[in-house]
All heavy atoms as an XYZ file, in Angstrom:
934
protein
N     -37.428     69.562    102.832
C     -37.263     68.191    102.380
C     -35.920     67.987    101.677
O     -35.325     66.931    101.777
C     -38.393     67.810    101.420
C     -39.805     67.742    102.023
C     -40.831     67.530    100.931
C     -39.882     66.660    103.064
N     -35.469     68.994    100.922
C     -34.263     68.846    100.116
C     -32.980     69.065    100.914
O     -31.934     68.539    100.546
C     -34.290     69.831     98.955
S     -35.634     69.515     97.797
N     -33.043     69.833    102.002
C     -31.844     70.165    102.774
C     -32.085     69.896    104.256
O     -32.146     70.826    105.065
C     -31.465     71.638    102.573
C     -31.308     72.034    101.137
C     -32.311     72.712    100.478
C     -30.150     71.711    100.446
C     -32.173     73.083     99.155
C     -30.001     72.070     99.130
C     -31.012     72.745     98.476
N     -32.214     68.642    104.653
C     -32.502     68.358    106.061
C     -31.337     68.777    106.960
O     -30.175     68.546    106.654
C     -32.711     66.842    106.083
C     -31.996     66.332    104.889
C     -32.068     67.431    103.865
N     -31.673     69.473    108.037
C     -30.670     69.923    108.995
C     -29.982     71.212    108.593
O     -29.173     71.747    109.335
N     -30.269     71.718    107.403
C     -29.639     72.950    106.924
C     -30.674     74.032    106.638
O     -30.424     74.945    105.854
C     -28.853     72.667    105.643
C     -27.710     71.717    105.823
C     -26.994     71.466    104.507
O     -27.569     71.582    103.438
N     -25.724     71.123    104.601
N     -31.806     73.970    107.313
C     -32.892     74.902    107.031
C     -32.472     76.351    107.260
O     -32.942     77.251    106.566
C     -34.115     74.577    107.893
C     -34.832     73.295    107.513
C     -34.186     72.052    108.111
O     -33.250     72.185    108.915
O     -34.619     70.943    107.749
N     -31.582     76.597    108.215
C     -31.141     77.962    108.503
C     -30.190     78.494    107.432
O     -29.951     79.686    107.360
C     -30.467     78.033    109.871
C     -31.411     77.760    111.024
C     -32.541     78.776    111.086
O     -32.310     79.958    110.866
N     -33.743     78.311    111.366
N     -29.644     77.605    106.612
C     -28.704     78.016    105.570
C     -29.381     78.263    104.219
O     -28.790     78.847    103.328
C     -27.625     76.950    105.393
C     -26.781     76.617    106.625
C     -25.845     75.472    106.316
C     -26.014     77.831    107.080
N     -30.624     77.830    104.072
C     -31.332     77.911    102.797
C     -32.173     79.183    102.760
O     -32.910     79.476    103.696
C     -32.231     76.675    102.589
C     -33.051     76.807    101.319
C     -31.386     75.425    102.545
N     -32.052     79.945    101.679
C     -32.867     81.130    101.461
C     -33.491     81.024    100.076
O     -32.828     80.646     99.120
C     -32.026     82.414    101.540
C     -31.578     82.729    102.922
C     -32.778     83.195    103.756
N     -32.473     83.119    105.160
C     -33.158     82.402    106.040
N     -34.177     81.679    105.660
N     -32.842     82.402    107.295
N     -34.781     81.362     99.993
C     -35.497     81.319     98.734
C     -35.694     82.736     98.218
O     -35.983     83.656     98.981
C     -36.848     80.633     98.908
C     -36.776     79.168     99.356
C     -38.179     78.622     99.556
C     -36.010     78.337     98.363
N     -35.562     82.891     96.904
C     -35.683     84.198     96.267
C     -36.723     84.071     95.162
O     -36.638     83.174     94.310
C     -34.330     84.658     95.693
C     -33.295     84.717     96.799
C     -34.468     85.992     94.991
C     -31.874     84.874     96.312
N     -37.715     84.967     95.175
C     -38.765     84.972     94.166
C     -38.891     86.388     93.598
O     -39.075     87.345     94.350
C     -40.096     84.517     94.772
C     -41.251     84.589     93.817
C     -41.281     83.806     92.677
C     -42.310     85.447     94.052
C     -42.336     83.865     91.792
C     -43.381     85.515     93.180
C     -43.382     84.722     92.049
O     -44.435     84.789     91.172
N     -38.754     86.527     92.290
C     -38.827     87.803     91.572
C     -37.884     88.842     92.186
O     -38.222     90.004     92.358
C     -40.256     88.342     91.551
C     -41.184     87.527     90.697
C     -42.564     88.142     90.597
O     -42.963     88.951     91.432
N     -43.305     87.736     89.584
N     -36.684     88.401     92.560
C     -35.672     89.312     93.084
C     -35.852     89.677     94.538
O     -35.087     90.468     95.073
N     -36.841     89.119     95.209
C     -37.083     89.435     96.617
C     -36.810     88.213     97.475
O     -37.217     87.095     97.148
C     -38.524     89.894     96.837
C     -38.865     91.150     96.100
N     -38.393     92.371     96.478
C     -39.616     91.355     94.990
C     -38.840     93.295     95.651
N     -39.577     92.695     94.716
N     -36.125     88.441     98.572
C     -35.813     87.372     99.510
C     -37.064     87.020    100.295
O     -37.721     87.898    100.860
C     -34.704     87.827    100.463
C     -34.220     86.819    101.495
C     -33.530     85.652    100.811
C     -33.272     87.487    102.468
N     -37.415     85.751    100.313
C     -38.573     85.289    101.080
C     -38.102     85.038    102.505
O     -37.431     84.056    102.792
C     -39.160     84.022    100.442
C     -39.556     84.168     98.973
C     -40.068     82.846     98.426
C     -40.602     85.247     98.804
N     -38.428     85.967    103.395
C     -37.867     85.959    104.752
C     -38.650     85.117    105.744
O     -38.089     84.619    106.700
C     -37.768     87.389    105.276
C     -36.826     88.237    104.467
C     -36.775     89.638    105.027
N     -36.004     90.528    104.174
C     -34.703     90.719    104.272
N     -34.024     90.086    105.195
N     -34.084     91.528    103.458
N     -39.948     85.005    105.562
C     -40.774     84.310    106.548
C     -40.630     82.802    106.380
O     -41.178     82.203    105.450
C     -42.236     84.736    106.388
C     -43.118     84.212    107.514
O     -42.579     83.604    108.457
O     -44.338     84.429    107.447
N     -39.870     82.176    107.279
C     -39.627     80.737    107.178
C     -40.864     79.915    107.518
O     -40.969     78.766    107.123
C     -38.480     80.326    108.106
C     -37.150     80.876    107.632
O     -37.046     81.204    106.435
O     -36.225     80.969    108.456
N     -41.796     80.493    108.237
C     -42.994     79.762    108.626
C     -44.017     79.661    107.516
O     -44.932     78.846    107.564
N     -43.874     80.461    106.485
C     -44.836     80.502    105.388
C     -44.508     79.421    104.359
O     -43.354     79.209    104.009
C     -44.786     81.886    104.741
C     -46.036     82.295    104.063
C     -45.949     83.751    103.605
O     -44.873     84.305    103.483
N     -47.094     84.347    103.351
N     -45.526     78.736    103.885
C     -45.312     77.711    102.861
C     -45.309     78.358    101.483
O     -45.762     79.489    101.311
C     -46.422     76.648    102.912
O     -47.662     77.280    102.586
C     -46.501     75.988    104.278
N     -44.806     77.620    100.493
C     -44.808     78.138     99.120
C     -46.231     78.301     98.597
O     -46.508     79.205     97.815
C     -44.004     77.218     98.210
C     -42.489     77.236     98.400
C     -41.832     76.223     97.482
C     -41.938     78.620     98.151
N     -47.147     77.445     99.046
C     -48.544     77.569     98.619
C     -49.144     78.867     99.158
O     -49.976     79.497     98.492
C     -49.344     76.366     99.098
N     -48.736     79.300    100.340
C     -49.277     80.529    100.934
C     -48.769     81.780    100.222
O     -49.337     82.858    100.373
C     -48.904     80.590    102.411
N     -47.699     81.664     99.435
C     -47.151     82.820     98.718
C     -47.922     83.133     97.438
O     -47.683     84.160     96.813
C     -45.680     82.572     98.381
C     -44.745     82.479     99.576
C     -43.358     82.055     99.122
C     -44.677     83.811    100.298
N     -48.840     82.236     97.033
C     -49.667     82.414     95.835
C     -48.792     82.617     94.593
O     -48.956     83.582     93.845
C     -50.643     83.581     95.997
C     -51.498     83.473     97.208
N     -52.452     82.486     97.343
C     -51.525     84.185     98.353
C     -53.039     82.606     98.509
N     -52.487     83.640     99.153
N     -47.860     81.693     94.388
C     -46.991     81.765     93.218
C     -47.776     81.397     91.970
O     -48.620     80.509     91.984
C     -45.807     80.816     93.376
C     -44.902     81.049     94.586
C     -43.821     79.986     94.639
C     -44.290     82.424     94.534
N     -47.485     82.078     90.879
C     -48.141     81.778     89.612
C     -47.624     80.433     89.091
O     -46.514     80.013     89.428
C     -47.835     82.890     88.609
N     -48.404     79.755     88.261
C     -47.932     78.480     87.697
C     -46.652     78.689     86.889
O     -46.469     79.714     86.246
C     -49.083     78.041     86.786
C     -50.279     78.781     87.284
C     -49.775     80.063     87.865
N     -45.765     77.725     86.950
C     -44.468     77.736     86.274
C     -43.577     78.893     86.719
O     -42.773     79.405     85.947
C     -44.647     77.772     84.751
C     -45.340     76.525     84.245
O     -45.100     75.433     84.741
N     -46.216     76.695     83.275
N     -43.721     79.322     87.960
C     -42.873     80.389     88.504
C     -41.489     79.845     88.802
O     -41.311     78.654     89.059
C     -43.462     80.946     89.798
O     -44.688     81.572     89.553
N     -40.507     80.733     88.768
C     -39.132     80.362     89.073
C     -38.799     80.867     90.473
O     -38.925     82.057     90.756
C     -38.152     80.955     88.045
C     -36.716     80.652     88.435
C     -38.459     80.422     86.660
N     -38.386     79.949     91.341
C     -37.960     80.303     92.695
C     -36.503     79.877     92.813
O     -36.160     78.724     92.563
C     -38.819     79.594     93.763
C     -38.307     79.905     95.156
C     -40.275     79.993     93.632
N     -35.649     80.821     93.152
C     -34.224     80.537     93.293
C     -33.942     80.113     94.722
O     -34.514     80.651     95.665
C     -33.389     81.773     92.945
C     -33.554     82.212     91.532
N     -32.792     81.706     90.509
C     -34.410     83.093     90.966
C     -33.169     82.265     89.376
N     -34.147     83.116     89.628
N     -33.033     79.171     94.857
C     -32.642     78.664     96.171
C     -31.175     78.998     96.386
O     -30.321     78.628     95.581
C     -32.864     77.157     96.216
S     -32.340     76.421     97.755
N     -30.886     79.704     97.471
C     -29.502     80.062     97.817
C     -29.127     79.302     99.072
O     -29.784     79.409    100.099
C     -29.385     81.567     98.051
C     -28.004     81.963     98.448
N     -27.637     82.130     99.762
C     -26.901     82.201     97.709
C     -26.358     82.466     99.810
N     -25.890     82.507     98.579
N     -28.072     78.520     98.978
C     -27.572     77.747    100.113
C     -26.289     78.411    100.579
O     -25.262     78.351     99.899
C     -27.319     76.295     99.697
C     -26.870     75.334    100.795
C     -27.935     75.228    101.876
C     -26.585     73.971    100.219
N     -26.331     79.091    101.733
C     -25.151     79.826    102.204
C     -24.206     78.904    102.955
O     -24.589     77.833    103.411
C     -25.561     81.004    103.090
O     -26.001     80.549    104.336
N     -22.958     79.354    103.084
C     -21.938     78.565    103.755
C     -21.928     78.809    105.258
O     -21.474     77.989    106.023
C     -20.558     78.907    103.183
C     -20.438     78.604    101.711
C     -20.557     77.124    101.423
O     -20.084     76.297    102.176
N     -21.217     76.787    100.322
N     -22.405     79.977    105.684
C     -22.383     80.331    107.101
C     -23.790     80.416    107.648
O     -24.724     80.740    106.954
C     -21.719     81.690    107.290
C     -20.303     81.711    106.859
C     -19.727     83.056    107.173
N     -18.388     83.146    106.628
C     -17.771     84.261    106.363
N     -18.364     85.405    106.598
N     -16.560     84.263    105.871
N     -23.874     80.207    108.930
C     -25.155     80.357    109.594
C     -25.464     81.842    109.770
O     -24.572     82.622    110.055
C     -25.141     79.679    110.957
C     -24.930     78.186    110.854
C     -25.578     77.484    112.022
N     -25.442     76.056    111.897
C     -26.319     75.281    111.284
N     -27.383     75.805    110.755
N     -26.143     73.996    111.197
N     -26.736     82.235    109.608
C     -27.083     83.636    109.834
C     -26.922     83.984    111.304
O     -26.956     83.110    112.169
C     -28.551     83.715    109.395
C     -29.056     82.323    109.448
C     -27.882     81.423    109.212
N     -26.731     85.273    111.649
C     -26.567     85.654    113.046
C     -27.801     85.305    113.849
O     -28.926     85.460    113.377
C     -26.340     87.157    113.003
C     -26.744     87.594    111.649
C     -26.680     86.400    110.753
N     -27.585     84.831    115.061
C     -28.712     84.435    115.903
C     -29.365     85.668    116.494
O     -28.805     86.751    116.535
C     -28.226     83.499    117.009
O     -27.353     84.199    117.865
N     -30.575     85.487    117.001
C     -31.319     86.597    117.591
C     -30.763     86.957    118.967
O     -31.026     88.038    119.479
C     -32.787     86.227    117.696
N     -30.004     86.067    119.595
C     -29.448     86.306    120.919
C     -28.201     87.183    120.798
O     -27.195     86.754    120.256
C     -29.098     84.953    121.569
C     -28.561     85.118    122.977
O     -28.836     86.170    123.586
O     -27.871     84.197    123.452
N     -28.217     88.435    121.304
C     -27.062     89.318    121.153
C     -25.816     88.807    121.864
O     -24.702     88.987    121.397
C     -27.516     90.651    121.758
C     -28.967     90.532    122.048
C     -29.330     89.101    121.954
N     -25.987     88.138    122.987
C     -24.829     87.624    123.724
C     -24.140     86.521    122.933
O     -22.913     86.458    122.858
C     -25.264     87.100    125.092
N     -24.919     85.654    122.313
C     -24.332     84.580    121.513
C     -23.658     85.147    120.268
O     -22.597     84.694    119.860
C     -25.407     83.568    121.108
N     -24.269     86.161    119.661
C     -23.680     86.775    118.480
C     -22.373     87.477    118.827
O     -21.410     87.423    118.077
C     -24.658     87.772    117.859
N     -22.303     88.138    119.970
C     -21.077     88.821    120.392
C     -19.971     87.805    120.650
O     -18.827     88.010    120.270
C     -21.350     89.645    121.659
C     -20.157     90.434    122.123
C     -19.766     91.525    121.140
O     -20.628     92.054    120.440
O     -18.566     91.832    121.067
N     -20.306     86.675    121.266
C     -19.313     85.636    121.529
C     -18.786     85.033    120.241
O     -17.599     84.793    120.091
N     -19.675     84.829    119.255
C     -19.251     84.275    117.972
C     -18.389     85.274    117.218
O     -17.429     84.909    116.563
C     -20.476     83.904    117.138
N     -18.713     86.570    117.333
C     -17.945     87.576    116.612
C     -16.529     87.667    117.171
O     -15.573     87.714    116.440
C     -18.658     88.929    116.693
C     -17.944     89.991    115.920
C     -18.681     91.334    115.851
N     -19.522     91.642    116.959
C     -20.855     91.760    116.874
N     -21.461     91.583    115.732
N     -21.572     92.054    117.926
N     -16.384     87.672    118.477
C     -15.041     87.773    119.052
C     -14.245     86.513    118.767
O     -13.048     86.575    118.533
C     -15.101     88.028    120.565
O     -15.877     87.003    121.184
C     -15.695     89.396    120.858
N     -14.896     85.361    118.751
C     -14.204     84.120    118.428
C     -13.745     84.121    116.978
O     -12.628     83.737    116.653
C     -15.142     82.930    118.668
C     -14.529     81.590    118.338
C     -15.522     80.465    118.547
O     -16.224     80.479    119.565
O     -15.578     79.588    117.679
N     -14.599     84.607    116.061
C     -14.234     84.677    114.653
C     -13.138     85.689    114.399
O     -12.242     85.473    113.595
N     -13.174     86.824    115.112
C     -12.135     87.836    114.942
C     -10.799     87.339    115.452
O      -9.757     87.678    114.903
C     -12.532     89.122    115.671
C     -13.666     89.858    114.997
C     -14.175     91.012    115.839
O     -13.681     91.172    116.978
O     -15.049     91.744    115.372
N     -10.823     86.550    116.495
C      -9.575     86.040    117.053
C      -8.958     84.979    116.156
O      -7.738     84.858    116.079
C      -9.825     85.460    118.443
N      -9.799     84.225    115.427
C      -9.271     83.117    114.634
C      -8.688     83.561    113.295
O      -7.847     82.891    112.740
C     -10.356     82.069    114.399
O     -11.381     82.622    113.605
N      -9.155     84.690    112.770
C      -8.606     85.126    111.485
C      -8.454     86.647    111.459
O      -9.240     87.370    112.022
C      -9.486     84.677    110.337
C     -10.832     85.358    110.297
C     -11.613     84.908    109.060
N     -12.715     85.789    108.820
C     -13.872     85.747    109.435
N     -14.078     84.841    110.363
N     -14.833     86.596    109.152
N      -7.426     87.091    110.776
C      -7.184     88.529    110.636
C      -7.923     89.042    109.412
O      -8.272     88.284    108.512
C      -5.692     88.789    110.489
N      -8.163     90.341    109.369
C      -8.835     90.945    108.220
C      -7.930     90.836    106.996
O      -6.715     90.990    107.092
C      -9.144     92.411    108.515
N      -8.515     90.557    105.821
C      -7.693     90.427    104.620
C      -7.093     91.779    104.228
O      -7.679     92.832    104.458
C      -8.679     89.944    103.560
C     -10.008     90.379    104.060
C      -9.930     90.360    105.557
N      -5.932     91.734    103.635
C      -5.231     92.931    103.204
C      -5.844     93.421    101.901
O      -5.948     92.670    100.933
C      -3.745     92.634    103.006
C      -2.889     93.786    102.494
C      -2.863     94.915    103.519
C      -1.491     93.315    102.205
N      -6.249     94.677    101.867
C      -6.818     95.269    100.662
C      -5.689     95.925     99.882
O      -5.254     97.025    100.196
C      -7.896     96.275    101.029
C      -8.618     96.792     99.812
O      -8.310     96.411     98.677
N      -9.580     97.662    100.027
N      -5.212     95.261     98.848
C      -4.075     95.730     98.067
C      -4.456     96.950     97.235
O      -3.614     97.796     96.938
C      -3.536     94.595     97.165
C      -2.364     95.057     96.337
C      -3.135     93.409     98.023
N      -5.732     97.092     96.897
C      -6.174     98.210     96.086
C      -5.898     99.560     96.726
O      -5.617    100.538     96.037
N      -5.961     99.635     98.042
C      -5.698    100.903     98.714
C      -4.222    101.261     98.700
O      -3.873    102.414     98.904
C      -6.182    100.864    100.169
O      -5.526     99.803    100.843
C      -7.687    100.681    100.243
N      -3.362    100.286     98.450
C      -1.925    100.535     98.425
C      -1.411    100.891     97.034
O      -0.258    101.317     96.899
C      -1.175     99.296     98.927
C      -1.487     98.847    100.352
C      -0.772     97.551    100.654
C      -1.108     99.921    101.343
N      -2.234    100.733     96.012
C      -1.757    100.954     94.648
C      -1.411    102.411     94.356
O      -0.394    102.685     93.723
C      -2.800    100.458     93.634
C      -2.931     98.950     93.582
S      -1.369     98.122     93.309
C      -1.061     98.553     91.630
N      -2.247    103.342     94.800
C      -1.992    104.753     94.507
C      -0.685    105.227     95.164
O       0.161    105.802     94.479
C      -3.182    105.605     94.967
C      -3.168    106.990     94.420
S      -3.448    107.078     92.644
C      -5.168    106.711     92.522
N      -0.469    104.992     96.460
C       0.819    105.402     97.044
C       2.008    104.687     96.415
O       3.083    105.277     96.250
C       0.693    105.038     98.524
C      -0.747    104.921     98.778
C      -1.378    104.507     97.492
N       1.835    103.426     96.030
C       2.926    102.679     95.407
C       3.284    103.288     94.043
O       4.474    103.444     93.728
C       2.529    101.212     95.250
C       3.577    100.288     94.668
C       4.763    100.189     95.611
C       2.997     98.923     94.395
N       2.287    103.662     93.254
C       2.557    104.274     91.960
C       3.175    105.664     92.103
O       4.048    106.044     91.316
C       1.279    104.331     91.128
C       0.793    102.977     90.600
C      -0.554    103.125     89.917
C       1.805    102.357     89.667
N       2.741    106.427     93.111
C       3.350    107.733     93.363
C       4.817    107.555     93.722
O       5.694    108.271     93.221
C       2.599    108.483     94.482
C       3.377    109.685     94.976
C       1.226    108.911     93.999
N       5.113    106.605     94.570
C       6.494    106.329     94.968
C       7.340    105.882     93.774
O       8.486    106.333     93.596
C       6.515    105.258     96.062
C       7.855    104.955     96.698
C       8.372    106.185     97.447
C       7.739    103.786     97.636
N       6.783    105.043     92.929
C       7.495    104.573     91.743
C       7.783    105.724     90.767
O       8.906    105.851     90.264
C       6.687    103.474     91.049
C       7.305    102.865     89.806
C       8.573    102.111     90.167
C       6.323    101.966     89.107
N       6.779    106.573     90.530
C       6.997    107.715     89.645
C       8.010    108.695     90.231
O       8.859    109.232     89.498
C       5.677    108.430     89.368
C       4.822    107.843     88.252
C       3.483    108.551     88.176
C       5.533    107.897     86.929
N       7.943    108.913     91.540
C       8.904    109.814     92.177
C      10.323    109.263     92.047
O      11.273    110.009     91.772
C       8.541    110.021     93.644
N      10.483    107.956     92.218
C      11.808    107.341     92.083
C      12.311    107.456     90.642
O      13.498    107.747     90.413
C      11.750    105.874     92.513
N      11.436    107.251     89.679
C      11.843    107.384     88.278
C      12.238    108.819     87.944
O      13.228    109.043     87.231
C      10.722    106.914     87.351
C      10.559    105.400     87.221
C       9.302    105.069     86.436
C      11.784    104.795     86.567
N      11.500    109.796     88.442
C      11.867    111.190     88.200
C      13.189    111.543     88.879
O      14.002    112.293     88.336
C      10.762    112.138     88.672
C       9.714    112.322     87.623
C       8.430    111.887     87.657
C       9.878    112.984     86.367
N       7.787    112.227     86.499
C       8.644    112.909     85.686
C      10.939    113.624     85.734
C       8.448    113.453     84.425
C      10.742    114.171     84.477
C       9.511    114.079     83.826
N      13.422    110.997     90.077
C      14.691    111.240     90.773
C      15.863    110.696     89.941
O      16.870    111.370     89.751
C      14.672    110.590     92.156
C      15.990    110.710     92.868
C      16.365    111.898     93.469
C      16.872    109.625     92.922
C      17.591    112.019     94.115
C      18.088    109.729     93.557
C      18.442    110.926     94.153
O      19.656    111.048     94.786
N      15.707    109.467     89.457
C      16.767    108.864     88.647
C      16.953    109.666     87.354
O      18.082    109.895     86.912
C      16.451    107.381     88.360
C      17.406    106.805     87.335
C      16.494    106.569     89.644
N      15.858    110.119     86.758
C      15.953    110.886     85.512
C      16.691    112.207     85.734
O      17.508    112.609     84.923
C      14.549    111.137     84.949
C      14.520    111.562     83.506
C      14.735    113.058     83.296
O      14.562    113.870     84.204
N      15.145    113.410     82.095
N      16.414    112.880     86.862
C      17.065    114.161     87.135
C      18.528    113.997     87.534
O      19.369    114.847     87.218
C      16.297    114.919     88.216
C      14.910    115.409     87.792
C      14.171    115.996     88.987
C      15.017    116.420     86.662
N      18.864    112.911     88.211
C      20.238    112.687     88.659
C      21.127    112.106     87.563
O      22.337    112.303     87.570
C      20.262    111.765     89.885
C      19.650    112.388     91.124
C      20.404    113.631     91.570
O      21.626    113.679     91.543
N      19.649    114.659     91.947
N      20.522    111.320     86.681
C      21.293    110.633     85.638
C      20.665    110.913     84.275
O      20.173    110.010     83.597
C      21.330    109.121     85.901
C      21.858    108.780     87.257
N      23.185    108.818     87.556
C      21.221    108.407     88.395
C      23.361    108.466     88.829
N      22.178    108.216     89.354
N      20.707    112.138     83.850
C      20.099    112.547     82.580
C      20.710    111.820     81.380
O      20.025    111.555     80.402
C      20.259    114.049     82.372
C      19.377    114.880     83.253
C      19.553    116.353     82.884
N      18.938    117.209     83.873
C      17.706    117.686     83.753
N      16.993    117.397     82.694
N      17.218    118.446     84.696
N      21.979    111.481     81.486
C      22.647    110.837     80.352
C      22.112    109.437     80.062
O      22.278    108.914     78.971
C      24.169    110.790     80.600
C      24.543    109.992     81.809
N      24.460    110.502     83.084
C      24.979    108.721     81.934
C      24.848    109.577     83.958
N      25.168    108.482     83.273
N      21.466    108.813     81.054
C      20.929    107.462     80.870
C      19.583    107.518     80.133
O      19.258    106.618     79.364
C      20.780    106.761     82.234
C      20.139    105.397     82.089
C      22.120    106.650     82.930
N      18.817    108.568     80.348
C      17.482    108.681     79.770
C      17.550    109.341     78.404
O      18.095    110.428     78.257
C      16.574    109.507     80.696
C      16.044    108.737     81.862
C      16.844    108.479     82.964
C      14.747    108.266     81.859
C      16.360    107.771     84.034
C      14.251    107.562     82.929
C      15.055    107.300     84.022
N      16.962    108.710     77.424
C      16.863    109.309     76.093
C      15.678    110.269     76.072
O      14.885    110.328     77.022
C      16.660    108.218     75.028
O      15.419    107.564     75.285
C      17.791    107.205     75.033
N      15.540    110.993     74.991
C      14.402    111.907     74.851
C      13.083    111.138     74.827
O      12.074    111.576     75.398
C      14.557    112.736     73.582
N      13.090    109.968     74.215
C      11.881    109.139     74.161
C      11.498    108.660     75.560
O      10.312    108.680     75.924
C      12.105    107.925     73.235
O      12.546    108.390     71.964
C      10.844    107.106     73.091
N      12.480    108.244     76.355
C      12.202    107.774     77.713
C      11.661    108.908     78.574
O      10.717    108.715     79.359
C      13.459    107.188     78.335
N      12.235    110.105     78.426
C      11.756    111.246     79.197
C      10.342    111.635     78.776
O       9.499    111.961     79.614
C      12.719    112.441     79.029
O      14.031    112.031     79.416
C      12.294    113.619     79.876
N      10.059    111.565     77.498
C       8.718    111.870     76.995
C       7.704    110.844     77.523
O       6.600    111.203     77.936
C       8.710    111.879     75.458
O       9.688    112.817     75.003
C       7.345    112.239     74.914
N       8.079    109.589     77.517
C       7.189    108.540     78.044
C       6.954    108.730     79.540
O       5.836    108.548     80.036
C       7.765    107.155     77.776
S       7.689    106.674     76.051
N       7.991    109.072     80.282
C       7.855    109.310     81.719
C       6.937    110.507     81.977
O       6.093    110.464     82.879
C       9.232    109.531     82.350
C       9.267    109.730     83.865
C       8.648    108.537     84.578
C      10.690    109.954     84.337
N       7.067    111.549     81.178
C       6.185    112.711     81.304
C       4.740    112.327     80.992
O       3.813    112.712     81.711
C       6.652    113.833     80.357
O       8.012    114.149     80.648
C       5.796    115.073     80.505
N       4.543    111.553     79.944
C       3.198    111.094     79.586
C       2.578    110.233     80.669
O       1.396    110.384     81.006
N       3.359    109.306     81.220
C       2.856    108.462     82.310
C       2.493    109.293     83.532
O       1.485    109.030     84.197
C       3.904    107.414     82.695
C       3.949    106.155     81.851
C       5.121    105.273     82.272
C       2.653    105.387     81.984
N       3.313    110.288     83.831
C       3.034    111.143     84.981
C       1.746    111.930     84.768
O       0.915    112.029     85.682
C       4.213    112.099     85.234
O       5.393    111.321     85.424
C       3.976    112.959     86.455
N       1.563    112.470     83.575
C       0.331    113.208     83.279
C      -0.895    112.293     83.315
O      -1.936    112.652     83.862
C       0.439    113.896     81.925
C       1.373    115.107     81.875
C       1.509    115.600     80.442
C       0.859    116.205     82.776
N      -0.772    111.104     82.737
C      -1.875    110.145     82.750
C      -2.230    109.745     84.177
O      -3.407    109.730     84.566
C      -1.510    108.908     81.921
C      -2.553    107.796     81.885
C      -3.778    108.274     81.117
C      -1.979    106.555     81.260
N      -1.210    109.434     84.965
C      -1.448    109.046     86.349
C      -2.080    110.195     87.139
O      -2.977    109.973     87.950
C      -0.138    108.611     87.015
C      -0.300    108.278     88.460
C      -0.894    107.097     88.855
C       0.136    109.153     89.443
C      -1.054    106.792     90.185
C      -0.019    108.861     90.772
C      -0.612    107.678     91.150
N      -1.629    111.425     86.895
C      -2.189    112.582     87.601
C      -3.662    112.765     87.257
O      -4.486    113.023     88.152
C      -1.415    113.846     87.243
O      -0.077    113.727     87.649
N      -4.011    112.619     85.989
C      -5.415    112.744     85.581
C      -6.277    111.675     86.231
O      -7.376    111.955     86.729
C      -5.538    112.657     84.065
S      -4.856    114.095     83.212
N      -5.795    110.454     86.252
C      -6.552    109.354     86.882
C      -6.680    109.600     88.385
O      -7.749    109.414     88.962
C      -5.865    107.992     86.592
C      -6.466    106.890     87.437
C      -5.984    107.657     85.120
N      -5.607    110.028     89.029
C      -5.650    110.265     90.476
C      -6.632    111.381     90.816
O      -7.428    111.260     91.754
C      -4.249    110.620     90.983
N      -6.604    112.476     90.039
C      -7.542    113.565     90.313
C      -8.981    113.138     90.044
O      -9.900    113.534     90.760
C      -7.188    114.802     89.493
C      -6.027    115.553     90.049
C      -4.896    115.755     89.288
C      -6.045    116.060     91.341
C      -3.808    116.449     89.796
C      -4.972    116.753     91.857
C      -3.838    116.954     91.082
N      -9.207    112.313     89.036
C     -10.566    111.835     88.740
C     -11.078    110.921     89.842
O     -12.261    110.979     90.217
C     -10.586    111.112     87.395
N     -10.208    110.082     90.373
C     -10.619    109.144     91.410
C     -10.903    109.859     92.727
O     -11.899    109.598     93.392
C      -9.537    108.039     91.609
C      -9.789    107.249     92.875
C      -9.513    107.126     90.411
N     -10.029    110.779     93.110
C     -10.162    111.431     94.405
C     -11.041    112.675     94.373
O     -11.289    113.277     95.401
C      -8.780    111.771     94.969
C      -8.051    110.557     95.434
C      -6.901    110.114     94.789
C      -8.517    109.806     96.491
C      -6.229    108.984     95.208
C      -7.882    108.670     96.914
C      -6.725    108.263     96.268
O      -6.086    107.140     96.677
N     -11.528    113.056     93.192
C     -12.405    114.223     93.103
C     -13.786    113.919     93.662
O     -14.469    114.779     94.153
C     -12.515    114.645     91.650
C     -13.239    115.972     91.482
C     -13.226    116.400     90.075
N     -14.172    115.546     89.343
C     -14.398    115.658     88.066
N     -13.734    116.530     87.346
N     -15.261    114.878     87.456
N     -14.210    112.651     93.609
C     -15.551    112.265     94.076
C     -15.713    112.596     95.489
O     -15.656    112.611     96.444
C     -15.786    110.791     93.868
C     -15.952    110.458     92.425
C     -16.380    109.049     92.285
N     -15.286    108.283     91.698
C     -15.093    107.009     91.864
N     -15.891    106.317     92.623
N     -14.124    106.380     91.286
């Protein structure tokens, strides 16, 4: 009644469980009085049961948009490259770096190494 023409986009959630059976009424679920039922209205239509139609929609969707770039996967190599460049400059031009700058660069390298080993150890 509340979402005419959008029945396929509406999903009801009761006590953390998705109510999947669209043919079942709320009275048939035996909800307790004053129960809270959440309503989720999605933006996309769920995949159809027809595999041929789903395959056609998938190829059409893939052709219309490219996969988003995940910048998080590029951060570790970018930081390694940045630290390597800083160490190269420090070794080639020692007169530019003070003792404090070299100590900070060493600390950053150690911190980054610990984080990298912790992340990739899993």
